[in-house]
C-alpha positions in Angstrom: 4.1 -33.6 7.5 6.9 -31.6 5.5 3.9 -30.3 3.3 1.8 -28.8 6.4 5.0 -27.3 8.0 5.2 -25.6 4.5 1.5 -24.4 4.3 2.1 -23.3 7.7 5.0 -21.1 6.6 3.9 -19.8 3.5 0.2 -18.8 5.5 2.7 -16.9 7.8 4.0 -14.9 4.9 0.4 -14.3 3.6 -0.7 -12.9 7.0 2.5 -10.8 7.0 1.5 -9.4 3.5 -2.1 -8.6 4.7 -1.2 -7.1 7.7 1.7 -5.0 6.0 -1.1 -4.0 3.3 -3.5 -3.1 6.1 -1.0 -0.9 7.7 0.4 1.2 4.4 -3.4 1.8 3.7 -4.2 3.1 6.8 -0.8 5.0 7.1 -1.1 6.6 3.8 -4.8 7.8 4.3 -3.9 11.0 6.3 -1.3 12.0 3.7 -3.8 11.2 0.7 -6.9 13.2 2.9 -4.4 16.0 3.6 -6.0 19.1 2.2 -2.6 20.1 0.7 -2.4 16.7 -1.2 -6.0 16.8 -2.3 -5.7 20.5 -3.8 -2.4 19.5 -5.7 -2.1 16.0 -6.3 -5.7 14.5 -6.5 -6.1 12.6 -9.7 -2.7 13.2 -10.8 -1.3 9.5 -10.4 0.9 10.8 -7.5 -0.5 8.2 -4.8 0.8 4.8 -6.3 4.3 6.0 -6.7 4.4 7.6 -3.3 3.1 4.3 -2.0 6.0 2.1 -3.7 8.7 4.5 -2.8 7.3 4.7 0.8 7.3 1.0 1.2 10.5 0.4 -0.6 12.6 2.7 1.6 10.8 0.9 4.7 11.7 -2.5 3.5 14.9 -1.8 2.7 15.6 -0.3 5.9 14.1 -2.8 7.8 15.4 -5.5 5.5 12.1 -6.8 4.7 11.5 -9.1 1.6 8.2 -10.9 1.1 9.5 -12.5 -2.1 12.6 -14.4 -0.4 9.7 -15.0 2.6 7.7 -17.2 0.2 10.2 -18.6 -1.6 12.1 -19.6 1.6 8.6 -21.0 2.8 8.4 -23.1 -0.2 11.8 -24.7 0.6 13.7 -22.5 -2.2 16.8 -21.1 -0.8 16.3 -17.2 -1.2 18.3 -14.5 0.4 17.0 -10.9 0.9 17.8 -8.7 -2.1 17.0 -5.2 -3.5 15.0 -6.6 -6.3 12.6 -8.8 -4.0 12.4 -5.6 -1.7 11.2 -3.6 -4.9 8.6 -6.4 -5.8 7.3 -6.4 -2.1 6.9 -2.7 -2.6 4.9 -3.4 -5.6 2.9 -6.0 -3.9 2.4 -3.8 -0.8 1.1 -0.9 -3.1 -1.2 -3.4 -4.6 -2.3 -4.8 -1.5 -3.1 -1.5 -0.1 -5.2 -0.7 -3.1 -7.1 -3.9 -2.6 -7.5 -2.9 1.2 -8.9 0.5 0.1 -11.5 -1.4 -2.2 -12.4 -3.6 0.6 -12.5 -0.5 2.9 -14.6 1.5 0.3 -17.2 -1.7 0.3 -17.5 -1.9 3.9 -18.3 2.0 4.0 -15.3 2.7 6.0 -14.0 4.6 3.1 -15.7 7.0 0.8 -13.6 7.8 -2.7 -16.8 10.0 -3.9 -16.8 12.2 -1.1 -12.9 12.5 -1.4 -13.4 13.1 -5.0 -15.9 15.8 -4.0 -13.8 17.4 -1.6 -10.6 17.3 -4.0 -12.8 19.1 -6.8 -14.0 21.9 -4.5 -10.4 22.9 -3.6 -9.7 23.2 -7.3 -12.1 25.6 -8.0 -10.8 29.3 -8.2 -12.4 31.3 -5.6 -14.7 33.9 -6.8 -13.2 37.7 -7.1 -15.3 40.2 -4.8 -15.0 43.6 -6.2 
């Protein structure tokens, strides 16, 4: 009976992780599809650090820590701390990328279209003289 309660607790943490990953993927999409972002930052390795920083800021502000939640669900005594919140931000950034890949396979996101749009914005405008 105790193991069943533990598994339910772990499942709740995993659902929280999945939901937060989907939320971050969905929330960051307008920023990453923004013309300014595409023109200046696409392909320059900015998306992941930006997602990590935003996730960390939110988890720190709202005192969320999936690492300590998982450890507590497994019956270890863990307190919320900044290290766990940073690892949580890394997990969410990775989970967000996983959600993006799933969305791509389902046809909800199209990275090729986005890359073409970014490439078109990088081309210099022909000077008409």
